N, C-alpha and C positions, 0 to 999 in steps of 0.2 A: 402478439405484441407488434407495435409498429417498429420499424427499423430504428428510428431516432430514440425511442424509449429504451429499446434493448441496448443500444450503444451507450446511452447515459447510465443505464443500470450496470453494465459491465465496467464502465469507467469508475463509478462509485465503488464497486466491489474491489477493483484493482487498487484504487487509491487507499481504501481502508486496509487492504492486505499489505501493501507496501509500507504503510505507516506502522502496522503491527510488526512487520519484519524488521524495519529500521529500528523500532523501539527495542526489540529483543537484541539486535546486534549491538546497539549503543549500550544497553545494560550489560551485555556479556563482555564488551571490551573494557579493559581497565583505563584505556585512554584512546582518543581518536587516532586512527591510523593514517590520517592525511596531513 
């Protein structure tokens, strides 16, 4: 893989991962904690 392609792939994976984690946290919390 070219370095740029790998960086973009990692960014997409991290973005998706954080979206899933935030979704789970938001669903678990009865209300926003901020």
